[in-house]
C-alpha positions as a Python dict, from the first residue, in 0.01 Angstrom:
ca = {
    (1, 'X'): (0, 0, 0),
    (2, 'X'): (-336, 157, 71),
    (3, 'X'): (-654, -33, -1),
    (4, 'X'): (-856, 138, -280),
    (5, 'X'): (-1200, 267, -184),
    (6, 'X'): (-1492, 87, -348),
    (7, 'X'): (-1768, 236, -135),
    (8, 'X'): (-2051, 460, -249),
    (9, 'X'): (-2004, 826, -334),
    (10, 'X'): (-2229, 942, -53),
    (11, 'X'): (-2178, 1125, 272),
    (12, 'X'): (-2145, 927, 594),
    (13, 'X'): (-2490, 1027, 721),
    (14, 'X'): (-2659, 881, 412),
    (15, 'X'): (-2452, 563, 436),
    (16, 'X'): (-2558, 522, 800),
    (17, 'X'): (-2923, 567, 703),
    (18, 'X'): (-2895, 295, 438),
    (19, 'X'): (-2724, 59, 683),
    (20, 'X'): (-2996, 102, 944),
    (21, 'X'): (-3263, 79, 672),
    (22, 'X'): (-3143, -270, 575),
    (23, 'X'): (-3101, -370, 941),
    (24, 'X'): (-3460, -263, 1007),
    (25, 'X'): (-3579, -486, 723),
    (26, 'X'): (-3397, -780, 882),
    (27, 'X'): (-3564, -713, 1219),
    (28, 'X'): (-3905, -694, 1049),
    (29, 'X'): (-3837, -1025, 873),
    (30, 'X'): (-3753, -1200, 1200),
    (31, 'X'): (-4063, -1047, 1357),
    (32, 'X'): (-4278, -1175, 1071),
    (33, 'X'): (-4153, -1529, 1134),
    (34, 'X'): (-4250, -1505, 1502),
    (35, 'X'): (-4590, -1364, 1406),
    (36, 'X'): (-4651, -1646, 1158),
    (37, 'X'): (-4592, -1908, 1430),
    (38, 'X'): (-4818, -1724, 1675),
    (39, 'X'): (-5089, -1681, 1410),
    (40, 'X'): (-5089, -2055, 1338),
    (41, 'X'): (-5120, -2134, 1710),
    (42, 'X'): (-5401, -1883, 1765),
    (43, 'X'): (-5587, -1985, 1448),
    (44, 'X'): (-5571, -2353, 1549),
    (45, 'X'): (-5716, -2281, 1893),
    (46, 'X'): (-5987, -2054, 1756),
    (47, 'X'): (-6081, -2295, 1478),
    (48, 'X'): (-6136, -2576, 1729),
    (49, 'X'): (-6357, -2351, 1944),
    (50, 'X'): (-6585, -2205, 1678),
    (51, 'X'): (-6889, -2352, 1852),
    (52, 'X'): (-6828, -2132, 2157),
    (53, 'X'): (-6981, -1831, 1984),
    (54, 'X'): (-6932, -1557, 1731),
    (55, 'X'): (-6642, -1403, 1922),
    (56, 'X'): (-6406, -1683, 1824),
    (57, 'X'): (-6500, -1646, 1458),
    (58, 'X'): (-6450, -1271, 1478),
    (59, 'X'): (-6107, -1308, 1639),
    (60, 'X'): (-6008, -1564, 1372),
    (61, 'X'): (-6102, -1316, 1099),
    (62, 'X'): (-5921, -1040, 1287),
    (63, 'X'): (-5587, -1220, 1316),
    (64, 'X'): (-5615, -1338, 955),
    (65, 'X'): (-5666, -979, 840),
    (66, 'X'): (-5369, -877, 1056),
    (67, 'X'): (-5150, -1145, 895),
    (68, 'X'): (-5259, -1047, 543),
    (69, 'X'): (-5176, -680, 603),
    (70, 'X'): (-4842, -775, 761),
    (71, 'X'): (-4763, -1004, 466),
    (72, 'X'): (-4830, -719, 224),
    (73, 'X'): (-4609, -496, 439),
    (74, 'X'): (-4326, -752, 425),
    (75, 'X'): (-4358, -796, 48),
    (76, 'X'): (-4354, -419, -2),
    (77, 'X'): (-4041, -389, 212),
    (78, 'X'): (-3861, -659, 13),
    (79, 'X'): (-3966, -504, -316),
    (80, 'X'): (-3854, -160, -199),
    (81, 'X'): (-3506, -290, -118),
    (82, 'X'): (-3485, -450, -462),
    (83, 'X'): (-3598, -137, -644),
    (84, 'X'): (-3363, 90, -447),
    (85, 'X'): (-3043, -110, -427),
    (86, 'X'): (-3060, -325, -742),
    (87, 'X'): (-3281, -166, -1005),
    (88, 'X'): (-3169, 194, -940),
    (89, 'X'): (-2831, 165, -770),
    (90, 'X'): (-2675, 425, -1003),
    (91, 'X'): (-2944, 688, -947),
    (92, 'X'): (-2791, 1039, -909),
    (93, 'X'): (-2731, 1090, -538),
    (94, 'X'): (-2746, 719, -458),
    (95, 'X'): (-3017, 463, -372),
    (96, 'X'): (-3141, 654, -69),
    (97, 'X'): (-3194, 967, -276),
    (98, 'X'): (-3396, 758, -521),
    (99, 'X'): (-3611, 639, -230),
    (100, 'X'): (-3673, 996, -115),
    (101, 'X'): (-3755, 1116, -468),
    (102, 'X'): (-4005, 841, -547),
    (103, 'X'): (-4235, 839, -246),
    (104, 'X'): (-4543, 858, -468),
    (105, 'X'): (-4471, 513, -618),
    (106, 'X'): (-4731, 247, -537),
    (107, 'X'): (-4492, 40, -322),
    (108, 'X'): (-4410, 338, -101),
    (109, 'X'): (-4775, 436, -62),
    (110, 'X'): (-4854, 76, 35),
    (111, 'X'): (-4566, 80, 283),
    (112, 'X'): (-4712, 375, 476),
    (113, 'X'): (-5072, 255, 441),
    (114, 'X'): (-5005, -97, 571),
    (115, 'X'): (-4788, 30, 857),
    (116, 'X'): (-5063, 270, 961),
    (117, 'X'): (-5337, 5, 929),
    (118, 'X'): (-5143, -252, 1134),
    (119, 'X'): (-5085, -2, 1415),
    (120, 'X'): (-5451, 100, 1421),
    (121, 'X'): (-5579, -260, 1427),
    (122, 'X'): (-5350, -349, 1718),
    (123, 'X'): (-5452, -36, 1908),
    (124, 'X'): (-5817, -140, 1872),
    (125, 'X'): (-5748, -478, 2031),
    (126, 'X'): (-5572, -328, 2334),
    (127, 'X'): (-5866, -88, 2375),
    (128, 'X'): (-6105, -383, 2368),
    (129, 'X'): (-5902, -570, 2631),
    (130, 'X'): (-5903, -264, 2856),
    (131, 'X'): (-6281, -239, 2827),
    (132, 'X'): (-6326, -611, 2902),
    (133, 'X'): (-6103, -601, 3210),
    (134, 'X'): (-6266, -288, 3352),
    (135, 'X'): (-6620, -410, 3272),
    (136, 'X'): (-6591, -632, 3582),
    (137, 'X'): (-6654, -311, 3775),
    (138, 'X'): (-6963, -237, 3567),
    (139, 'X'): (-7029, -112, 3216),
    (140, 'X'): (-7055, 250, 3326),
    (141, 'X'): (-6713, 233, 3486),
    (142, 'X'): (-6567, 68, 3176),
    (143, 'X'): (-6711, 337, 2950),
    (144, 'X'): (-6587, 614, 3179),
    (145, 'X'): (-6237, 467, 3189),
    (146, 'X'): (-6205, 413, 2812),
    (147, 'X'): (-6368, 733, 2682),
    (148, 'X'): (-6044, 933, 2681),
    (149, 'X'): (-5839, 658, 2508),
    (150, 'X'): (-6114, 636, 2244),
    (151, 'X'): (-6083, 1009, 2175),
    (152, 'X'): (-5705, 977, 2145),
    (153, 'X'): (-5743, 677, 1915),
    (154, 'X'): (-5974, 870, 1683),
    (155, 'X'): (-5729, 1161, 1684),
    (156, 'X'): (-5440, 924, 1603),
    (157, 'X'): (-5642, 777, 1315),
    (158, 'X'): (-5695, 1122, 1166),
    (159, 'X'): (-5333, 1223, 1219),
    (160, 'X'): (-5210, 891, 1080),
    (161, 'X'): (-5417, 937, 766),
    (162, 'X'): (-5268, 1283, 712),
    (163, 'X'): (-4916, 1146, 777),
    (164, 'X'): (-4967, 867, 522),
    (165, 'X'): (-5089, 1111, 257),
    (166, 'X'): (-4814, 1364, 325),
    (167, 'X'): (-4535, 1105, 331),
    (168, 'X'): (-4638, 962, -6),
    (169, 'X'): (-4672, 1304, -169),
    (170, 'X'): (-4439, 1362, -468),
    (171, 'X'): (-4119, 1531, -356),
    (172, 'X'): (-4175, 1446, 12),
    (173, 'X'): (-4098, 1151, 241),
    (174, 'X'): (-4156, 1049, 601),
    (175, 'X'): (-3829, 1232, 678),
    (176, 'X'): (-3928, 1561, 516),
    (177, 'X'): (-4005, 1848, 750),
    (178, 'X'): (-4385, 1853, 724),
    (179, 'X'): (-4444, 1472, 717),
    (180, 'X'): (-4194, 1439, 1002),
    (181, 'X'): (-4406, 1676, 1212),
    (182, 'X'): (-4727, 1487, 1130),
    (183, 'X'): (-4553, 1153, 1187),
    (184, 'X'): (-4421, 1261, 1526),
    (185, 'X'): (-4769, 1381, 1626),
    (186, 'X'): (-4927, 1058, 1501),
    (187, 'X'): (-4688, 826, 1682),
    (188, 'X'): (-4710, 1041, 1994),
    (189, 'X'): (-5087, 998, 1995),
    (190, 'X'): (-5068, 627, 1915),
    (191, 'X'): (-4804, 570, 2181),
    (192, 'X'): (-5004, 782, 2424),
    (193, 'X'): (-5308, 560, 2368),
    (194, 'X'): (-5103, 247, 2433),
    (195, 'X'): (-4934, 386, 2744),
    (196, 'X'): (-5266, 500, 2891),
    (197, 'X'): (-5431, 166, 2813),
    (198, 'X'): (-5131, -19, 2955),
    (199, 'X'): (-5150, 182, 3278),
    (200, 'X'): (-5526, 127, 3304),
    (201, 'X'): (-5499, -249, 3250),
    (202, 'X'): (-5204, -292, 3487),
    (203, 'X'): (-5374, -75, 3751),
    (204, 'X'): (-5693, -281, 3735),
    (205, 'X'): (-5508, -612, 3758),
    (206, 'X'): (-5280, -491, 4038),
    (207, 'X'): (-5583, -374, 4237),
    (208, 'X'): (-5734, -717, 4200),
    (209, 'X'): (-5400, -885, 4269),
    (210, 'X'): (-5354, -695, 4595),
    (211, 'X'): (-5708, -778, 4710),
    (212, 'X'): (-5712, -1150, 4634),
    (213, 'X'): (-5363, -1290, 4572),
    (214, 'X'): (-5308, -1419, 4926),
    (215, 'X'): (-5647, -1596, 4931),
    (216, 'X'): (-5626, -1773, 4592),
    (217, 'X'): (-5477, -2115, 4519),
    (218, 'X'): (-5126, -2109, 4370),
    (219, 'X'): (-5227, -2234, 4025),
    (220, 'X'): (-5496, -1966, 3997),
    (221, 'X'): (-5267, -1682, 4100),
    (222, 'X'): (-4991, -1796, 3863),
    (223, 'X'): (-5233, -1819, 3570),
    (224, 'X'): (-5410, -1488, 3617),
    (225, 'X'): (-5204, -1264, 3849),
    (226, 'X'): (-4839, -1325, 3756),
    (227, 'X'): (-4608, -1049, 3633),
    (228, 'X'): (-4595, -1218, 3291),
    (229, 'X'): (-4974, -1195, 3275),
    (230, 'X'): (-4961, -824, 3350),
    (231, 'X'): (-4709, -768, 3069),
    (232, 'X'): (-4905, -971, 2813),
    (233, 'X'): (-5252, -840, 2899),
    (234, 'X'): (-5136, -477, 2894),
    (235, 'X'): (-4928, -506, 2572),
    (236, 'X'): (-4643, -338, 2761),
    (237, 'X'): (-4396, -509, 2525),
    (238, 'X'): (-4490, -272, 2245),
    (239, 'X'): (-4481, 44, 2454),
    (240, 'X'): (-4111, -3, 2539),
    (241, 'X'): (-4002, -31, 2175),
    (242, 'X'): (-4244, 239, 2060),
    (243, 'X'): (-4090, 491, 2300),
    (244, 'X'): (-3743, 414, 2160),
    (245, 'X'): (-3870, 459, 1804),
    (246, 'X'): (-4059, 781, 1876),
    (247, 'X'): (-3758, 946, 2041),
    (248, 'X'): (-3516, 846, 1765),
    (249, 'X'): (-3767, 941, 1492),
    (250, 'X'): (-3832, 1284, 1643),
    (251, 'X'): (-3454, 1339, 1662),
    (252, 'X'): (-3424, 1219, 1300),
    (253, 'X'): (-3165, 962, 1408),
    (254, 'X'): (-3093, 682, 1156),
    (255, 'X'): (-3135, 416, 1424),
    (256, 'X'): (-3510, 485, 1418),
    (257, 'X'): (-3532, 233, 1133),
    (258, 'X'): (-3426, -48, 1366),
    (259, 'X'): (-3659, 62, 1644),
    (260, 'X'): (-3942, 88, 1390),
    (261, 'X'): (-3884, -277, 1298),
    (262, 'X'): (-3883, -381, 1664),
    (263, 'X'): (-4189, -169, 1752),
    (264, 'X'): (-4391, -285, 1453),
    (265, 'X'): (-4314, -651, 1524),
    (266, 'X'): (-4354, -620, 1903),
    (267, 'X'): (-4699, -465, 1870),
    (268, 'X'): (-4829, -759, 1669),
    (269, 'X'): (-4652, -1017, 1886),
    (270, 'X'): (-4822, -859, 2189),
    (271, 'X'): (-5155, -875, 2003),
    (272, 'X'): (-5114, -1244, 1918),
    (273, 'X'): (-5014, -1326, 2277),
    (274, 'X'): (-5331, -1161, 2405),
    (275, 'X'): (-5548, -1350, 2155),
    (276, 'X'): (-5366, -1674, 2238),
    (277, 'X'): (-5463, -1629, 2603),
    (278, 'X'): (-5821, -1552, 2499),
    (279, 'X'): (-5835, -1862, 2278),
    (280, 'X'): (-5677, -2078, 2549),
    (281, 'X'): (-5924, -1953, 2810),
    (282, 'X'): (-5655, -1787, 3023),
    (283, 'X'): (-5729, -1423, 2943),
    (284, 'X'): (-5897, -1199, 3199),
    (285, 'X'): (-6272, -1147, 3169),
    (286, 'X'): (-6534, -1008, 3404),
    (287, 'X'): (-6635, -1368, 3479),
    (288, 'X'): (-6275, -1452, 3570),
    (289, 'X'): (-6266, -1173, 3827),
    (290, 'X'): (-6600, -1270, 3977),
    (291, 'X'): (-6500, -1636, 4003),
    (292, 'X'): (-6166, -1540, 4156),
    (293, 'X'): (-6345, -1324, 4411),
    (294, 'X'): (-6573, -1614, 4510),
    (295, 'X'): (-6272, -1846, 4529),
    (296, 'X'): (-6107, -1594, 4759),
    (297, 'X'): (-6412, -1593, 4986),
    (298, 'X'): (-6430, -1973, 4988),
    (299, 'X'): (-6061, -2014, 5080),
    (300, 'X'): (-6085, -1757, 5356),
    (301, 'X'): (-6393, -1928, 5497),
    (302, 'X'): (-6236, -2272, 5476),
    (303, 'X'): (-5918, -2166, 5655),
    (304, 'X'): (-6119, -2002, 5930),
    (305, 'X'): (-6344, -2306, 5959),
    (306, 'X'): (-6047, -2534, 6007),
    (307, 'X'): (-5952, -2326, 6309),
    (308, 'X'): (-6309, -2352, 6433),
    (309, 'X'): (-6552, -2073, 6508),
    (310, 'X'): (-6688, -1787, 6300),
    (311, 'X'): (-6512, -1669, 5987),
    (312, 'X'): (-6542, -1310, 5875),
    (313, 'X'): (-6421, -1261, 5520),
    (314, 'X'): (-6318, -910, 5414),
    (315, 'X'): (-6348, -877, 5034),
    (316, 'X'): (-6209, -558, 4883),
    (317, 'X'): (-6343, -458, 4541),
    (318, 'X'): (-6297, -150, 4330),
    (319, 'X'): (-6607, 26, 4458),
    (320, 'X'): (-6649, -92, 4817),
    (321, 'X'): (-6536, -323, 5095),
    (322, 'X'): (-6789, -592, 5174),
    (323, 'X'): (-6789, -793, 5494),
    (324, 'X'): (-6916, -1147, 5441),
    (325, 'X'): (-7011, -1325, 5763),
    (326, 'X'): (-6986, -1700, 5759),
    (327, 'X'): (-7158, -1803, 6079),
    (328, 'X'): (-7112, -2121, 6278),
    (329, 'X'): (-6879, -2406, 6210),
    (330, 'X'): (-6793, -2393, 5838),
    (331, 'X'): (-6667, -2748, 5836),
    (332, 'X'): (-6994, -2873, 5978),
    (333, 'X'): (-7185, -2678, 5714),
    (334, 'X'): (-6982, -2841, 5438),
    (335, 'X'): (-7045, -3185, 5581),
    (336, 'X'): (-7412, -3103, 5598),
    (337, 'X'): (-7418, -3014, 5231),
    (338, 'X'): (-7249, -3343, 5140),
    (339, 'X'): (-7511, -3536, 5331),
    (340, 'X'): (-7801, -3390, 5130),
}
């Protein structure tokens, strides 16, 4: 006896899209939980350190805005699922067809708008971190390094605005031909910005790592020069998932819904991890690099002094190689300082 079919009267491709659509919502929900925990940790640190300056207050407002936008995004997603699969389950062509035919509804417009705003806010933070890390080499160098990513970010903002408007136009969706083209261009630009910033940040930190790792104490190198630090500071976590989403979205593959959930959550998790390091005083700054360089000189000098004689410390920076001559018996000099 054959089992009767109780499934929807839709083609297999549409059924697959709906399955991945719901799976993507689940991924986004899990990501929101992780973000909520990270927000609470960051907010607590920043709240305790308000006296340190206006930057802590600004970052507290920033992550709160990020959480508010993400909360709206999550509510809109939940409401969309309810409207599609419960309120209009018998719509001609099925729930997914209803979703495609009603893109101009407020919940769908808010979906695209909040997704776009979240991505843009996170991109701004990574740009700021890149500028901070490269500013150790001088403001002019930092401006020169970040000028191209800024141009790409502005272009992605314009393209993202057009994509949002086109996707929410009556009769169209993010999967229609024209919005799909704008969306692919937008995410290509946004991903391009993140990849370039990731490469710039990692390159700067690796240059510093190669120059000073062997001369720094273990706790300093683990805190500032570890592989985990490179991944967090560069927001590389997001770039991996964003590439998977962009490829599947450009190919119009249903699995793009899952990668979108991962990419959207990973970008904010990466943002919170960066801010957590900033709030905890572990994030890279120009002062960190200068102090690490001086620590490197001091350790080199001390090790040479223990052997006796003259220590010549070779310090490699981004712009030049400076020879620092520590004359005489370093150990004797240190004892002399203690006697003063």
